[in-house]
C-alpha positions as CSV (number, residue, x, y, z in Angstrom):
1,M,35.2,0.5,37.2
2,A,36.5,-0.3,33.7
3,Y,34.3,-3.4,33.5
4,L,31.3,-1.5,34.7
5,W,31.8,1.1,31.9
6,A,32.3,-1.8,29.4
7,A,29.1,-3.4,30.5
8,L,27.2,-0.1,30.3
9,G,28.6,0.4,26.8
10,G,27.4,-3.1,25.7
11,L,23.9,-2.5,27.1
12,I,23.7,0.8,25.3
13,A,24.8,-0.7,22.0
14,S,22.2,-3.5,22.3
15,A,19.5,-0.9,22.4
16,A,20.0,-0.5,18.7
17,F,18.3,-3.9,18.3
18,Y,14.7,-4.7,19.1
19,P,12.8,-4.2,21.4
20,L,14.1,-0.6,21.5
21,A,15.5,-0.4,17.9
22,F,17.1,2.9,18.6
23,W,20.0,2.9,16.1
24,P,22.0,5.9,17.5
25,A,22.6,3.9,20.6
26,L,25.0,1.7,18.6
27,F,27.3,4.6,18.0
28,V,27.3,5.6,21.7
29,G,28.1,2.0,22.8
30,I,30.9,1.6,20.3
31,A,32.3,4.9,21.3
32,A,32.6,3.7,24.9
33,L,34.3,0.5,23.8
34,Y,36.7,2.4,21.6
35,Y,37.6,4.8,24.4
36,L,38.4,1.9,26.8
37,N,40.5,0.1,24.2
38,I,42.4,2.9,22.5
39,R,42.5,5.7,25.1
40,K,42.1,4.3,28.6
41,Y,43.9,1.0,28.4
42,R,45.9,1.3,25.2
43,D,49.0,-0.4,26.7
44,D,47.2,-2.8,29.0
45,L,46.4,-5.9,27.0
46,K,45.0,-7.8,30.0
47,R,42.5,-5.0,30.8
48,R,41.5,-4.7,27.2
49,L,40.7,-8.4,27.0
50,G,38.6,-8.1,30.0
51,T,36.7,-5.0,28.9
52,N,36.0,-6.4,25.4
53,F,34.7,-9.6,26.9
54,T,32.5,-7.7,29.4
55,F,31.2,-5.5,26.6
56,G,30.4,-8.5,24.5
57,L,28.6,-10.2,27.4
58,A,26.4,-7.2,28.0
59,F,25.8,-6.6,24.3
60,Q,24.5,-10.1,23.7
61,I,22.9,-11.1,27.0
62,V,19.8,-8.9,26.6
63,S,19.2,-8.9,22.9
64,L,19.5,-12.7,22.7
65,Y,17.7,-13.6,25.9
66,W,14.8,-15.1,23.9
67,I,17.1,-18.1,23.0
68,G,16.7,-19.4,26.5
69,T,13.0,-19.7,26.2
70,Y,13.5,-22.7,24.0
71,V,16.9,-24.2,24.3
72,G,17.2,-23.4,28.0
73,W,19.0,-20.8,30.1
74,Y,22.2,-22.8,30.4
75,A,22.5,-23.0,26.6
76,W,21.7,-19.3,26.3
77,L,24.4,-18.3,28.7
78,A,26.9,-20.6,27.1
79,L,26.2,-19.0,23.7
80,V,26.5,-15.5,25.1
81,I,29.7,-16.3,26.9
82,M,31.2,-17.9,23.8
83,Q,30.3,-15.0,21.5
84,A,31.6,-12.5,24.1
85,T,34.9,-14.3,23.9
86,F,35.0,-13.8,20.1
87,L,34.9,-10.0,20.7
88,M,38.2,-10.2,22.4
89,V,39.8,-10.0,19.0
90,L,39.4,-6.2,19.3
91,S,42.0,-6.3,22.1
92,F,44.8,-6.3,19.6
93,S,43.9,-3.2,17.7
94,K,45.4,0.2,18.5
95,H,44.3,2.2,15.4
96,P,40.8,3.3,14.1
97,L,41.3,1.3,11.0
98,S,42.4,-1.9,12.8
99,F,39.6,-1.4,15.3
100,A,36.9,-1.4,12.6
101,A,38.6,-4.3,10.8
102,A,38.7,-6.3,14.0
103,W,34.9,-5.7,14.5
104,I,34.3,-7.2,11.0
105,L,36.5,-10.2,12.0
106,F,34.4,-10.6,15.1
107,E,31.3,-10.7,13.0
108,F,32.9,-13.1,10.5
109,I,33.6,-15.5,13.4
110,L,30.1,-15.0,14.8
111,R,28.5,-16.2,11.6
112,S,31.0,-19.0,10.9
113,F,31.8,-20.8,14.2
114,P,30.8,-23.2,15.6
115,F,28.3,-25.4,13.7
116,G,27.9,-22.8,10.9
117,G,27.8,-19.9,13.4
118,F,25.1,-17.7,14.8
119,G,25.6,-14.2,13.3
120,W,22.4,-12.7,14.7
121,S,23.9,-9.6,16.2
122,R,25.7,-8.0,13.3
123,L,25.6,-4.3,13.4
124,G,24.3,-3.9,9.9
125,Y,21.0,-5.6,10.9
126,A,20.2,-2.6,13.1
127,L,21.0,0.3,10.8
128,T,18.5,0.2,7.9
129,D,16.7,3.2,9.4
130,S,19.9,5.2,9.8
131,P,21.4,7.7,7.3
132,L,23.7,4.8,6.2
133,N,20.8,3.1,4.4
134,F,22.0,4.1,1.0
135,L,25.3,2.2,1.5
136,Y,23.6,-1.3,1.8
137,P,23.4,-2.1,-1.9
138,R,26.9,-0.7,-2.5
139,I,29.0,-2.2,0.3
140,G,26.6,-4.6,2.0
141,I,25.9,-5.4,5.6
142,S,29.6,-5.9,6.5
143,G,30.6,-2.7,4.8
144,V,27.9,-0.7,6.7
145,A,29.2,-2.2,10.0
146,F,32.8,-1.4,9.1
147,L,32.0,2.2,8.2
148,A,29.8,2.7,11.3
149,V,32.6,1.5,13.6
150,L,35.3,3.5,11.7
151,T,33.2,6.6,11.9
152,V,33.0,6.3,15.7
153,A,36.7,5.7,15.9
154,V,37.8,8.5,13.6
155,L,35.5,11.1,15.1
156,F,36.7,10.1,18.6
157,D,40.3,10.6,17.6
158,Y,40.2,13.4,15.1
159,R,36.9,15.2,15.6
160,W,36.2,17.7,12.8
161,K,39.2,16.4,10.8
162,G,37.7,12.9,11.2
163,A,34.4,14.1,9.9
164,I,36.1,15.4,6.8
165,A,37.9,12.1,6.4
166,I,34.6,10.1,6.7
167,A,32.9,12.4,4.2
168,L,35.8,11.8,1.7
169,I,35.4,8.1,2.2
170,T,31.6,8.1,1.9
171,L,31.0,10.4,-1.0
172,P,32.8,8.2,-3.6
173,I,30.9,5.2,-2.3
174,A,27.6,7.0,-2.8
175,L,28.6,7.5,-6.5
176,I,28.9,3.8,-7.1
177,P,26.0,2.8,-9.5
178,V,23.6,0.2,-8.1
179,S,22.4,-0.9,-11.6
180,V,19.2,-2.5,-10.5
181,K,16.0,-1.8,-12.5
182,D,12.3,-2.1,-11.7
183,G,10.2,-4.6,-13.6
184,G,6.5,-5.3,-13.3
185,A,4.4,-5.9,-10.2
186,I,3.0,-9.2,-9.1
187,K,0.2,-9.6,-6.5
188,V,0.9,-11.9,-3.6
189,A,-0.9,-13.2,-0.6
190,L,1.1,-14.0,2.5
191,I,-0.6,-16.4,4.9
192,Q,-0.2,-16.0,8.6
193,G,-1.9,-18.6,10.8
194,G,-1.5,-16.6,14.0
195,Q,0.2,-19.6,15.6
196,I,0.6,-19.1,19.4
197,E,1.5,-22.6,20.4
198,K,5.1,-23.8,19.9
199,L,5.2,-26.1,16.9
200,D,6.9,-29.0,18.7
201,N,5.8,-31.7,16.2
202,T,3.0,-33.1,18.4
203,F,0.1,-34.3,16.3
204,E,-2.5,-32.0,17.8
205,N,-0.3,-28.9,17.5
206,A,0.6,-29.7,13.8
207,E,-3.1,-30.2,12.9
208,A,-4.1,-26.9,14.6
209,A,-1.4,-25.1,12.6
210,I,-2.4,-26.4,9.2
211,S,-6.1,-25.7,10.0
212,K,-5.3,-22.1,10.9
213,H,-3.3,-21.5,7.7
214,F,-6.1,-23.0,5.5
215,L,-8.5,-20.7,7.4
216,A,-6.4,-17.7,6.5
217,T,-6.0,-18.9,2.9
218,K,-9.8,-18.9,2.4
219,K,-9.7,-15.1,3.0
220,V,-7.9,-14.7,-0.3
221,P,-10.5,-13.8,-3.0
222,S,-10.6,-15.8,-6.2
223,G,-8.4,-14.3,-9.0
224,A,-7.0,-11.6,-6.7
225,V,-3.3,-12.7,-6.6
226,D,-0.6,-14.3,-8.7
227,L,1.0,-16.2,-5.9
228,V,0.1,-17.4,-2.4
229,I,2.9,-18.0,0.1
230,W,2.7,-20.1,3.3
231,P,5.3,-19.8,6.1
232,E,7.8,-22.4,7.3
233,N,6.4,-25.4,9.2
234,A,2.8,-24.6,8.6
235,V,2.6,-28.2,7.2
236,M,4.4,-30.7,9.4
237,H,4.0,-33.6,6.9
238,D,4.6,-34.2,3.2
239,P,1.6,-32.7,1.4
240,F,2.0,-35.2,-1.4
241,I,1.6,-38.2,0.8
242,R,-1.5,-37.3,2.9
243,K,-4.5,-37.4,0.6
244,S,-6.6,-34.9,2.6
245,T,-3.9,-32.3,2.6
246,N,-3.2,-32.7,-1.1
247,Q,-6.9,-32.3,-1.9
248,A,-7.3,-29.2,0.3
249,F,-4.4,-27.5,-1.5
250,T,-5.7,-28.6,-4.9
251,S,-9.1,-27.1,-4.1
252,E,-7.6,-23.8,-2.9
253,V,-5.3,-23.5,-6.0
254,S,-8.3,-24.0,-8.2
255,R,-10.4,-21.5,-6.3
256,I,-7.8,-18.7,-6.0
257,K,-6.5,-19.4,-9.5
258,A,-2.9,-19.1,-8.4
259,P,-0.1,-21.5,-7.2
260,I,0.6,-21.9,-3.5
261,L,4.2,-21.9,-2.2
262,V,4.2,-24.3,0.8
263,N,6.9,-25.3,3.2
264,A,6.6,-28.8,4.7
265,N,8.4,-31.8,6.1
266,L,9.1,-33.7,2.9
267,R,9.4,-37.4,2.6
268,D,13.1,-37.2,1.8
269,G,13.8,-35.9,5.4
270,T,14.3,-32.3,4.4
271,N,12.7,-29.1,5.4
272,G,11.5,-28.2,2.0
273,T,9.4,-25.7,0.0
274,V,7.3,-26.8,-3.0
275,L,5.2,-24.8,-5.5
276,L,1.8,-26.4,-5.6
277,G,-0.4,-25.9,-8.6
278,D,2.4,-25.5,-11.0
279,S,3.0,-27.8,-14.0
280,L,6.7,-28.1,-13.2
281,D,8.1,-29.9,-10.1
282,Q,9.5,-26.9,-8.4
283,R,11.0,-27.5,-5.0
284,Y,13.8,-26.4,-2.7
285,S,15.2,-27.9,0.5
286,K,16.7,-25.9,3.3
287,R,20.5,-26.1,3.3
288,Y,21.6,-23.9,6.2
289,L,20.1,-25.8,9.2
290,T,19.6,-24.3,12.7
291,P,21.9,-25.9,15.2
292,F,20.0,-27.3,18.2
293,G,16.8,-26.6,16.4
294,E,17.0,-28.7,13.2
295,F,20.0,-30.8,14.2
296,I,21.7,-31.5,17.5
297,P,25.5,-31.4,17.8
298,F,26.8,-33.6,20.6
299,R,23.3,-35.0,21.0
300,S,24.0,-37.4,23.9
301,I,25.5,-34.5,26.0
302,V,22.9,-31.9,25.0
303,E,20.0,-34.3,25.9
304,R,21.3,-34.7,29.4
305,I,21.4,-30.9,29.8
306,N,18.0,-30.2,28.2
307,E,15.3,-32.9,27.7
308,K,13.7,-30.7,25.0
309,A,16.5,-31.8,22.7
310,K,15.0,-35.2,22.5
311,R,12.1,-33.7,20.5
312,V,14.4,-32.6,17.7
313,S,14.4,-35.5,15.2
314,G,16.7,-33.6,12.9
315,Y,16.5,-32.7,9.2
316,I,18.7,-33.7,6.3
317,P,20.2,-30.6,4.7
318,G,19.4,-29.8,1.1
319,E,22.2,-29.7,-1.5
320,N,21.4,-27.1,-4.2
321,P,20.0,-23.6,-4.6
322,Y,16.8,-23.3,-6.6
323,L,15.3,-20.4,-8.6
324,F,11.5,-20.6,-8.6
325,R,9.6,-19.4,-11.7
326,T,6.1,-18.2,-12.1
327,E,4.4,-16.9,-15.2
328,N,5.8,-13.4,-14.7
329,A,8.6,-13.5,-12.1
330,T,11.5,-15.5,-10.6
331,F,12.3,-15.7,-6.9
332,R,14.4,-17.6,-4.4
333,T,13.1,-18.5,-0.9
334,L,15.1,-18.3,2.3
335,I,13.8,-20.6,5.0
336,C,14.1,-18.9,8.4
337,Y,17.7,-19.4,9.6
338,E,19.0,-19.0,6.0
339,L,18.5,-15.2,6.4
340,L,21.9,-15.3,8.2
341,S,23.8,-16.9,5.3
342,D,25.5,-14.3,3.2
343,K,25.9,-16.8,0.4
344,Q,22.2,-17.6,0.2
345,A,20.6,-14.3,1.3
346,R,23.0,-12.0,-0.7
347,T,25.2,-13.7,-3.3
348,E,22.6,-16.0,-4.8
349,M,20.0,-13.3,-5.1
350,G,21.5,-11.7,-8.2
351,D,19.2,-13.5,-10.6
352,A,16.0,-13.4,-8.5
353,D,13.3,-10.8,-9.2
354,F,12.3,-10.8,-5.5
355,I,13.0,-12.6,-2.2
356,V,10.7,-14.8,-0.3
357,T,11.4,-15.6,3.4
358,Q,9.4,-18.3,5.1
359,T,9.8,-18.6,8.8
360,N,8.3,-20.3,11.9
361,N,9.0,-18.3,15.0
362,A,6.1,-19.7,17.1
363,T,8.8,-21.2,19.3
364,Y,9.6,-17.6,20.4
365,F,6.1,-16.4,20.8
366,K,5.9,-13.1,22.6
367,T,9.6,-12.4,22.5
368,W,11.4,-9.8,20.4
369,Q,12.9,-12.5,18.3
370,L,10.1,-11.9,15.9
371,D,11.1,-8.2,15.4
372,Q,14.8,-9.0,15.2
373,E,14.3,-11.5,12.4
374,L,12.2,-9.1,10.4
375,A,14.9,-6.5,10.8
376,I,17.4,-9.0,9.3
377,A,15.1,-9.5,6.4
378,Q,14.9,-5.7,5.9
379,A,18.7,-5.5,5.8
380,R,18.8,-8.3,3.2
381,S,16.3,-6.4,1.0
382,A,18.4,-3.2,1.2
383,E,21.6,-5.1,0.5
384,T,20.2,-6.8,-2.6
385,S,17.9,-3.9,-3.6
386,R,15.0,-6.4,-3.8
387,H,11.5,-6.4,-2.6
388,S,10.8,-9.2,0.0
389,A,7.8,-11.2,0.9
390,Y,8.4,-12.1,4.5
391,V,5.8,-14.6,5.9
392,S,5.7,-16.0,9.5
393,T,3.4,-18.5,11.3
394,T,3.1,-16.2,14.2
395,G,3.9,-12.5,13.5
396,G,6.0,-10.1,11.5
397,T,4.5,-11.0,8.1
398,S,5.3,-8.1,5.9
399,L,6.1,-6.8,2.5
400,I,9.4,-5.0,2.3
401,D,10.7,-2.6,-0.4
402,E,14.1,-2.4,-2.0
403,D,15.4,0.0,0.7
404,G,14.5,-2.3,3.5
405,K,11.4,-0.4,4.5
406,V,8.2,-2.3,5.6
407,I,5.5,-1.1,3.2
408,K,2.7,-3.3,4.5
409,S,2.1,-5.8,7.3
410,I,-0.5,-7.5,9.5
411,P,-0.6,-7.6,13.3
412,K,1.3,-10.1,15.2
413,Y,-0.5,-13.3,16.3
414,S,-3.5,-12.5,14.0
415,N,-5.0,-15.0,11.6
416,G,-5.0,-13.4,8.1
417,A,-3.8,-13.0,4.6
418,L,-1.6,-10.0,3.7
419,I,-2.4,-9.1,0.1
420,G,-0.2,-6.7,-1.7
421,E,2.3,-6.2,-4.5
422,V,5.9,-6.8,-4.9
423,I,7.9,-5.1,-7.6
424,T,10.2,-7.3,-9.6
425,R,13.7,-6.0,-10.0
426,T,16.6,-7.2,-12.2
427,G,20.3,-6.7,-11.9
428,A,22.8,-7.5,-9.1
429,T,24.0,-4.8,-6.7
430,P,27.7,-4.3,-6.0
431,A,27.2,-5.9,-2.6
432,T,25.6,-8.9,-4.2
433,R,28.5,-9.3,-6.6
434,Y,31.5,-8.4,-4.5
435,G,30.3,-8.6,-0.9
436,A,32.3,-11.7,0.0
437,T,35.5,-10.2,-1.4
438,L,34.9,-6.9,0.2
439,E,34.5,-8.5,3.7
440,L,37.9,-10.1,3.4
441,L,39.5,-6.9,2.2
442,L,38.0,-5.0,5.2
443,I,39.4,-7.6,7.6
444,G,42.8,-7.4,5.8
445,A,42.7,-3.6,6.1
446,G,43.4,-4.0,9.8
447,F,46.9,-5.0,9.0
448,L,47.6,-1.7,7.2
449,P,48.6,0.3,10.3
450,L,51.0,-2.5,11.3
451,A,52.5,-2.5,7.8
452,S,52.8,1.3,7.8
453,R,54.6,1.2,11.2
454,W,57.0,-1.6,9.9
455,V,57.9,0.5,6.8
456,R,58.6,3.6,9.0
457,R,60.9,1.6,11.2
458,K,62.8,0.2,8.2
459,R,63.4,3.7,7.1
């Protein structure tokens, strides 16, 4: 019966993520897990290990089902089982503080191991619409997750006294200054090709993709914007090498009277972004590559399991960050999977006026991966207090404000140009400056109840 309740709690918690995106479900699911760990089976480690694994399995299996549509169902199940195993670290906590800290440790492992991790299911990605939104620029995604789990645990154990304790913790955090200021506005056009075929590097598919994105670009009026942004993988070859592609971009830059930010397969073997139509040679190559999508660990074994792995030729990772500069703004671009990197999506954004995210999720056409990735971009905007230009080949193309709210978007799977403004912002949030240190402190806080118990025994 315990495992049934754990599975139910995991399923309820997963409802906080798309496709339901009902954030209160997260608190209900975590409450069920806390009850099983701390109340029901406090002194039964074996049972706690089992219930935490079962909760993790149910929590991940639905929200991440879309992975199986590309890498195969065996790989999907293997990932879910592995990540459920990570949640077993909660089994060693017997106090609200250590329980919340153990959850942050779980998320740290998720985004770190193996092959650079896959931290897709962090609680903070699901809470931008919750009353905790104001905490993002102050304590970051990890801090929001910690406070959410701690709130559940403290309220469960201490009820109204717990509510007072949470209020006493939260109010001082709310007083921390964010110190980010508005600048000017720049007009952008985000190009969505409406790609519905999986971009698997076949020639016909790649040619159709670039044609669709040029078609959408032609919808941008001359002189209407300061910057045009294409998504990831809209160009599957180096635009500097193929003469026809180079001429087409040169023509559009001249017509629109604005540079075009293009992601392409560059001649150096990287997944790179270049700013075309600019006098400077501005380019950035993706550093945080997608395992099994942009490189294949244990290739010989994986290819035996799933023949699709043979299609992945692999990219060379980039080496350095890059701050793009236009006439009136600076920005950094995140290329798809890099949204999951705290270093790139949070720490390095302190000197950028706004964020660009370029993604290709045509692979997961008609799954809720599209909505989940956009939600991650929203959390990153809230954490850094930056506007974001989020552009996809397929769907989800949006403009996001500094609170993580979508202010403008175009329908999924449509061919079009989203034209709007992003507000430039300067200054680094506390989360941007100190987020990495705070995460370690929150994990370390889990040892405080043990230290307190040890001191009492010594006395």
